C-alpha atoms as a printed R data frame, in Angstrom:
    type eleno elety resid chain resno       x       y       z
1   ATOM     1    CA   MET     A     1   7.354  20.773   2.735
2   ATOM     2    CA   LEU     A     2   5.493  17.582   1.978
3   ATOM     3    CA   PHE     A     3   7.973  15.390   3.869
4   ATOM     4    CA   THR     A     4   9.705  15.776   7.206
5   ATOM     5    CA   ASP     A     5  13.386  16.694   7.355
6   ATOM     6    CA   VAL     A     6  14.807  13.733   9.290
7   ATOM     7    CA   GLU     A     7  17.647  11.245   8.994
8   ATOM     8    CA   ARG     A     8  16.523   8.047   7.299
9   ATOM     9    CA   ALA     A     9  18.191   4.640   7.545
10  ATOM    10    CA   ASP     A    10  15.503   2.017   6.844
11  ATOM    11    CA   THR     A    11  15.840   0.418   3.400
12  ATOM    12    CA   GLY     A    12  13.392  -2.407   4.020
13  ATOM    13    CA   PRO     A    13  10.080  -3.050   2.248
14  ATOM    14    CA   ARG     A    14   6.835  -1.403   3.308
15  ATOM    15    CA   PRO     A    15   4.798  -3.437   5.805
16  ATOM    16    CA   TYR     A    16   1.422  -4.394   4.386
17  ATOM    17    CA   SER     A    17  -0.539  -2.288   6.889
18  ATOM    18    CA   GLU     A    18   1.648   0.843   6.837
19  ATOM    19    CA   PRO     A    19   0.103   3.890   5.091
20  ATOM    20    CA   GLN     A    20   1.825   4.754   1.829
21  ATOM    21    CA   TYR     A    21   2.717   8.288   2.901
22  ATOM    22    CA   ALA     A    22   4.215   7.124   6.201
23  ATOM    23    CA   TYR     A    23   6.470   4.638   4.426
24  ATOM    24    CA   LEU     A    24   7.511   7.059   1.699
25  ATOM    25    CA   ASN     A    25   8.298   9.671   4.351
26  ATOM    26    CA   ARG     A    26  10.605   7.402   6.355
27  ATOM    27    CA   SER     A    27  12.182   5.146   3.726
28  ATOM    28    CA   ALA     A    28  15.870   5.504   2.868
29  ATOM    29    CA   ARG     A    29  15.571   3.498  -0.337
30  ATOM    30    CA   PRO     A    30  17.053   5.331  -3.356
31  ATOM    31    CA   ALA     A    31  13.716   5.135  -5.189
32  ATOM    32    CA   ALA     A    32  11.940   6.770  -2.246
33  ATOM    33    CA   VAL     A    33  14.583   9.512  -2.128
34  ATOM    34    CA   ARG     A    34  13.996  10.288  -5.805
35  ATOM    35    CA   ILE     A    35  10.222  10.275  -5.428
36  ATOM    36    CA   ARG     A    36  10.345  12.677  -2.485
37  ATOM    37    CA   ALA     A    37  12.642  15.046  -4.382
38  ATOM    38    CA   CYS     A    38  10.360  14.992  -7.434
39  ATOM    39    CA   LEU     A    39   7.190  15.637  -5.429
40  ATOM    40    CA   GLU     A    40   8.818  18.452  -3.467
41  ATOM    41    CA   GLU     A    41   9.884  20.063  -6.758
42  ATOM    42    CA   TRP     A    42   6.319  19.908  -8.054
43  ATOM    43    CA   PHE     A    43   4.966  21.225  -4.766
44  ATOM    44    CA   ALA     A    44   7.229  24.271  -5.010
45  ATOM    45    CA   HIS     A    45   5.046  25.384  -7.960
46  ATOM    46    CA   TYR     A    46   1.794  25.029  -5.997
47  ATOM    47    CA   PRO     A    47   0.149  28.296  -4.793
48  ATOM    48    CA   ASP     A    48   1.290  29.321  -1.315
49  ATOM    49    CA   ASP     A    49  -2.201  29.967   0.034
50  ATOM    50    CA   GLU     A    50  -3.372  26.481  -1.002
51  ATOM    51    CA   ARG     A    51  -0.457  24.584   0.503
52  ATOM    52    CA   PRO     A    52  -1.667  24.002   4.106
53  ATOM    53    CA   ALA     A    53  -4.889  22.254   3.007
54  ATOM    54    CA   PHE     A    54  -3.026  20.261   0.369
55  ATOM    55    CA   VAL     A    55  -0.364  19.063   2.836
56  ATOM    56    CA   SER     A    56  -3.080  17.899   5.227
57  ATOM    57    CA   ALA     A    57  -4.636  15.704   2.544
58  ATOM    58    CA   PHE     A    58  -1.289  14.515   1.168
59  ATOM    59    CA   GLN     A    59  -0.037  13.381   4.591
60  ATOM    60    CA   SER     A    60  -3.223  11.473   5.348
61  ATOM    61    CA   PRO     A    61  -2.870   7.968   6.830
62  ATOM    62    CA   ILE     A    62  -5.739   6.974   4.514
63  ATOM    63    CA   ASP     A    63  -4.126   5.753   1.293
64  ATOM    64    CA   THR     A    64  -6.950   6.855  -0.994
65  ATOM    65    CA   GLN     A    65  -6.632  10.446   0.241
66  ATOM    66    CA   PHE     A    66  -2.852  10.383  -0.191
67  ATOM    67    CA   VAL     A    67  -3.074   8.964  -3.726
68  ATOM    68    CA   ALA     A    68  -5.806  11.444  -4.683
69  ATOM    69    CA   ALA     A    69  -3.671  14.350  -3.455
70  ATOM    70    CA   ALA     A    70  -0.597  13.038  -5.281
71  ATOM    71    CA   PHE     A    71  -2.631  12.759  -8.497
72  ATOM    72    CA   GLU     A    72  -3.874  16.324  -8.077
73  ATOM    73    CA   LEU     A    73  -0.285  17.525  -7.660
74  ATOM    74    CA   TYR     A    74   0.791  15.586 -10.764
75  ATOM    75    CA   LEU     A    75  -2.061  17.078 -12.778
76  ATOM    76    CA   HIS     A    76  -1.184  20.600 -11.608
77  ATOM    77    CA   GLU     A    77   2.428  20.129 -12.689
78  ATOM    78    CA   LEU     A    78   1.407  18.639 -16.032
79  ATOM    79    CA   LEU     A    79  -0.866  21.578 -16.848
80  ATOM    80    CA   ARG     A    80   1.816  24.030 -15.754
81  ATOM    81    CA   ARG     A    81   4.420  22.451 -18.034
82  ATOM    82    CA   LEU     A    82   1.976  22.568 -20.925
83  ATOM    83    CA   GLY     A    83   1.979  26.340 -20.565
84  ATOM    84    CA   TYR     A    84  -1.496  26.817 -19.120
85  ATOM    85    CA   GLN     A    85  -2.411  29.370 -16.480
86  ATOM    86    CA   ILE     A    86  -3.889  27.628 -13.459
87  ATOM    87    CA   GLN     A    87  -6.151  28.817 -10.668
88  ATOM    88    CA   VAL     A    88  -6.458  26.341  -7.815
89  ATOM    89    CA   HIS     A    89  -9.933  25.848  -6.305
90  ATOM    90    CA   PRO     A    90 -11.650  28.695  -8.169
91  ATOM    91    CA   GLU     A    91 -15.229  29.794  -7.504
92  ATOM    92    CA   ASN     A    92 -17.743  27.269  -8.789
93  ATOM    93    CA   PRO     A    93 -19.219  28.602 -12.060
94  ATOM    94    CA   THR     A    94 -22.574  26.990 -11.183
95  ATOM    95    CA   GLY     A    95 -22.849  29.013  -7.983
96  ATOM    96    CA   LYS     A    96 -22.711  25.895  -5.788
97  ATOM    97    CA   SER     A    97 -20.495  25.794  -2.704
98  ATOM    98    CA   GLY     A    98 -18.148  23.025  -3.868
99  ATOM    99    CA   ARG     A    99 -15.102  24.238  -5.784
100 ATOM   100    CA   PRO     A   100 -13.423  22.406  -8.679
101 ATOM   101    CA   ASP     A   101  -9.720  21.635  -8.423
102 ATOM   102    CA   PHE     A   102  -8.523  23.922 -11.211
103 ATOM   103    CA   LEU     A   103  -9.547  26.629 -13.598
104 ATOM   104    CA   VAL     A   104  -7.256  26.222 -16.610
105 ATOM   105    CA   ILE     A   105  -6.702  29.041 -19.082
106 ATOM   106    CA   CYS     A   106  -5.193  27.906 -22.378
107 ATOM   107    CA   PRO     A   107  -2.645  30.021 -24.302
108 ATOM   108    CA   ALA     A   108  -5.333  30.744 -26.929
109 ATOM   109    CA   GLY     A   109  -7.649  32.041 -24.211
110 ATOM   110    CA   ALA     A   110 -10.014  29.088 -23.823
111 ATOM   111    CA   ARG     A   111 -11.058  28.364 -20.214
112 ATOM   112    CA   LEU     A   112 -11.979  25.023 -18.717
113 ATOM   113    CA   TYR     A   113 -12.561  23.607 -15.274
114 ATOM   114    CA   VAL     A   114 -10.713  20.460 -14.222
115 ATOM   115    CA   GLU     A   115 -11.613  18.101 -11.404
116 ATOM   116    CA   ALA     A   116  -9.106  15.394 -10.431
117 ATOM   117    CA   VAL     A   117 -10.961  12.246  -9.390
118 ATOM   118    CA   LEU     A   118  -9.518   8.992  -8.047
119 ATOM   119    CA   VAL     A   119 -11.488   5.985  -9.251
120 ATOM   120    CA   THR     A   120 -10.989   2.513  -7.771
121 ATOM   121    CA   ASP     A   121 -12.835  -0.789  -8.070
122 ATOM   122    CA   VAL     A   122 -12.633  -1.353  -4.311
123 ATOM   123    CA   SER     A   123 -15.568  -0.522  -2.025
124 ATOM   124    CA   ASP     A   124 -15.160   0.884   1.496
125 ATOM   125    CA   MET     A   125 -16.191  -2.524   2.865
126 ATOM   126    CA   GLU     A   126 -13.565  -4.300   0.758
127 ATOM   127    CA   ARG     A   127 -10.958  -1.728   1.731
128 ATOM   128    CA   GLY     A   128 -11.701  -2.373   5.412
129 ATOM   129    CA   ALA     A   129 -11.372  -6.126   4.926
130 ATOM   130    CA   GLU     A   130  -8.076  -5.602   3.119
131 ATOM   131    CA   ALA     A   131  -6.788  -3.503   6.022
132 ATOM   132    CA   ARG     A   132  -7.696  -6.292   8.459
133 ATOM   133    CA   MET     A   133  -5.897  -8.846   6.277
134 ATOM   134    CA   ASN     A   134  -2.814  -6.610   6.068
135 ATOM   135    CA   VAL     A   135  -2.467  -6.660   9.855
136 ATOM   136    CA   VAL     A   136  -2.317 -10.455   9.701
137 ATOM   137    CA   TYR     A   137   0.267 -10.404   6.897
138 ATOM   138    CA   ASP     A   138   2.522  -8.108   8.921
139 ATOM   139    CA   ALA     A   139   2.203 -10.354  11.959
140 ATOM   140    CA   LEU     A   140   3.149 -13.393   9.876
141 ATOM   141    CA   ASN     A   141   6.205 -11.604   8.505
142 ATOM   142    CA   LYS     A   142   7.412 -11.371  12.111
143 ATOM   143    CA   LEU     A   143   7.477 -15.129  12.592
144 ATOM   144    CA   GLY     A   144  11.229 -15.009  12.928
145 ATOM   145    CA   PRO     A   145  13.787 -17.326  11.308
146 ATOM   146    CA   THR     A   146  12.212 -20.470   9.873
147 ATOM   147    CA   ASP     A   147  13.184 -23.054   7.276
148 ATOM   148    CA   PHE     A   148   9.969 -22.468   5.329
149 ATOM   149    CA   PHE     A   149   8.133 -20.023   3.125
150 ATOM   150    CA   LEU     A   150   4.418 -19.773   3.779
151 ATOM   151    CA   GLY     A   151   2.225 -20.393   0.764
152 ATOM   152    CA   MET     A   152  -1.349 -19.175   1.157
153 ATOM   153    CA   GLU     A   153  -4.630 -20.091  -0.532
154 ATOM   154    CA   MET     A   154  -7.353 -17.656   0.536
155 ATOM   155    CA   ARG     A   155 -11.104 -17.593   0.276
156 ATOM   156    CA   GLY     A   156 -13.356 -14.730   1.373
157 ATOM   157    CA   ALA     A   157 -12.392 -11.819   3.623
158 ATOM   158    CA   PRO     A   158 -12.582 -11.195   7.384
159 ATOM   159    CA   GLU     A   159 -15.592  -9.240   8.634
160 ATOM   160    CA   THR     A   160 -13.881  -8.538  11.963
161 ATOM   161    CA   PRO     A   161 -10.180  -8.170  12.944
162 ATOM   162    CA   PRO     A   162  -8.502 -11.608  13.253
163 ATOM   163    CA   ARG     A   163  -6.266 -12.425  16.222
164 ATOM   164    CA   ALA     A   164  -3.006 -11.963  14.359
165 ATOM   165    CA   LYS     A   165  -0.655 -12.683  17.269
166 ATOM   166    CA   GLY     A   166  -2.441 -15.907  18.164
167 ATOM   167    CA   LEU     A   167  -2.259 -17.086  14.567
168 ATOM   168    CA   ARG     A   168   1.420 -16.211  14.356
169 ATOM   169    CA   SER     A   169   2.157 -18.171  17.525
170 ATOM   170    CA   ALA     A   170   0.256 -21.217  16.290
171 ATOM   171    CA   LEU     A   171   2.010 -21.164  12.917
172 ATOM   172    CA   ALA     A   172   5.430 -20.742  14.507
173 ATOM   173    CA   GLN     A   173   4.793 -23.815  16.658
174 ATOM   174    CA   TRP     A   174   3.582 -25.779  13.621
175 ATOM   175    CA   LEU     A   175   6.584 -24.846  11.465
176 ATOM   176    CA   ALA     A   176   9.014 -25.630  14.282
177 ATOM   177    CA   GLY     A   177   7.751 -29.209  14.285
178 ATOM   178    CA   LEU     A   178   8.423 -29.750  10.573
179 ATOM   179    CA   ASP     A   179  11.605 -31.066   8.965
180 ATOM   180    CA   ALA     A   180  12.457 -28.968   5.889
181 ATOM   181    CA   ASP     A   181  14.786 -31.590   4.418
182 ATOM   182    CA   ALA     A   182  12.152 -34.295   4.738
183 ATOM   183    CA   VAL     A   183   9.508 -32.093   3.137
184 ATOM   184    CA   ALA     A   184  11.873 -31.227   0.268
185 ATOM   185    CA   LYS     A   185  12.550 -34.917  -0.395
186 ATOM   186    CA   ALA     A   186   8.821 -35.673  -0.358
187 ATOM   187    CA   MET     A   187   8.203 -32.836  -2.827
188 ATOM   188    CA   ALA     A   188  10.845 -34.231  -5.181
189 ATOM   189    CA   VAL     A   189   8.732 -37.379  -5.435
190 ATOM   190    CA   ALA     A   190   5.129 -36.181  -5.123
191 ATOM   191    CA   GLY     A   191   5.344 -32.483  -6.019
192 ATOM   192    CA   ARG     A   192   3.172 -29.819  -4.400
193 ATOM   193    CA   SER     A   193   0.773 -32.397  -2.942
194 ATOM   194    CA   ALA     A   194   3.491 -33.322  -0.434
195 ATOM   195    CA   LEU     A   195   3.463 -29.875   1.180
196 ATOM   196    CA   PRO     A   196   2.314 -29.826   4.822
197 ATOM   197    CA   ASN     A   197  -0.765 -27.630   5.243
198 ATOM   198    CA   ARG     A   198  -2.749 -25.979   7.994
199 ATOM   199    CA   VAL     A   199  -6.127 -24.220   7.754
200 ATOM   200    CA   PHE     A   200  -7.115 -20.995   9.519
201 ATOM   201    CA   GLU     A   201 -10.690 -19.706   9.506
202 ATOM   202    CA   HIS     A   202 -12.072 -16.486  10.908
203 ATOM   203    CA   ASN     A   203 -15.472 -14.892  10.351
204 ATOM   204    CA   GLY     A   204 -15.763 -15.317   6.576
205 ATOM   205    CA   TRP     A   205 -12.052 -15.691   5.851
206 ATOM   206    CA   ARG     A   206 -10.372 -19.028   5.154
207 ATOM   207    CA   ILE     A   207  -6.623 -19.459   4.637
208 ATOM   208    CA   GLU     A   208  -4.912 -22.727   3.860
209 ATOM   209    CA   PHE     A   209  -1.213 -22.384   4.690
210 ATOM   210    CA   HIS     A   210   1.432 -24.519   2.958
211 ATOM   211    CA   ALA     A   211   4.927 -24.958   4.363
212 ATOM   212    CA   ILE     A   212   7.426 -24.638   1.480
213 ATOM   213    CA   PRO     A   213  11.083 -25.437   2.245
214 ATOM   214    CA   LYS     A   214  13.394 -22.471   1.731
215 ATOM   215    CA   SER     A   215  16.279 -22.742  -0.674
216 ATOM   216    CA   LYS     A   216  17.777 -19.279  -0.003
217 ATOM   217    CA   PRO     A   217  17.334 -16.326   2.380
218 ATOM   218    CA   ILE     A   218  14.478 -13.902   1.618
219 ATOM   219    CA   VAL     A   219  13.148 -10.644   3.027
220 ATOM   220    CA   ARG     A   220   9.551 -11.705   3.616
221 ATOM   221    CA   ASP     A   221   8.278 -15.031   4.996
222 ATOM   222    CA   LEU     A   222   5.109 -14.767   2.909
223 ATOM   223    CA   ALA     A   223   6.571 -16.097  -0.305
224 ATOM   224    CA   VAL     A   224   3.378 -17.063  -2.069
225 ATOM   225    CA   GLU     A   225  -0.111 -15.598  -1.916
226 ATOM   226    CA   MET     A   226  -2.632 -17.640  -3.887
227 ATOM   227    CA   VAL     A   227  -5.935 -15.801  -3.770
228 ATOM   228    CA   GLY     A   228  -9.287 -17.211  -4.763
């Protein structure tokens, strides 16, 4: 099986830094239940001898590997439903060691090799910076009850891991000293310029935080992310 057979109770959103497979495997949200059932159905049509290697890639904590494996499974199911015969990881027709994903044999007898490739516009360096930022976002979402959303205007990206807990503590202290009603009244007169702000900088990354008075309960404290 692609997913573990466990009881699931968490219906909350995925933390920014949690791998996609890990969240999908543990989530009790109805959408996640349907996705797992669909993927397991597709996987039942995958060749038995290819399953162990596929599961290893699919369950990867690296999102790009998980997404690439999921796309390969989708493509295999699509070709199967179109009535093609499929060989998974056939011998390379060029004689090289690397094997293509599929050899597809059409009903009319034509043969073609198919390679599923995941293409993104994000470099490994950018992906690493994003992972470091995600740790900070998750820390900020654990600020606890406050009377404010946190708006964010960002510039750049961190080259090293920021001290997420220290930032969270400093922001919690800052927000605790603000009066939400007073800020709301000031905004009614002066608009967004009346929002209290605080700047955080770390090794190439600059965030200007804005304290926005809450008008109703929300799931995440990061209500606004303004990226530049």
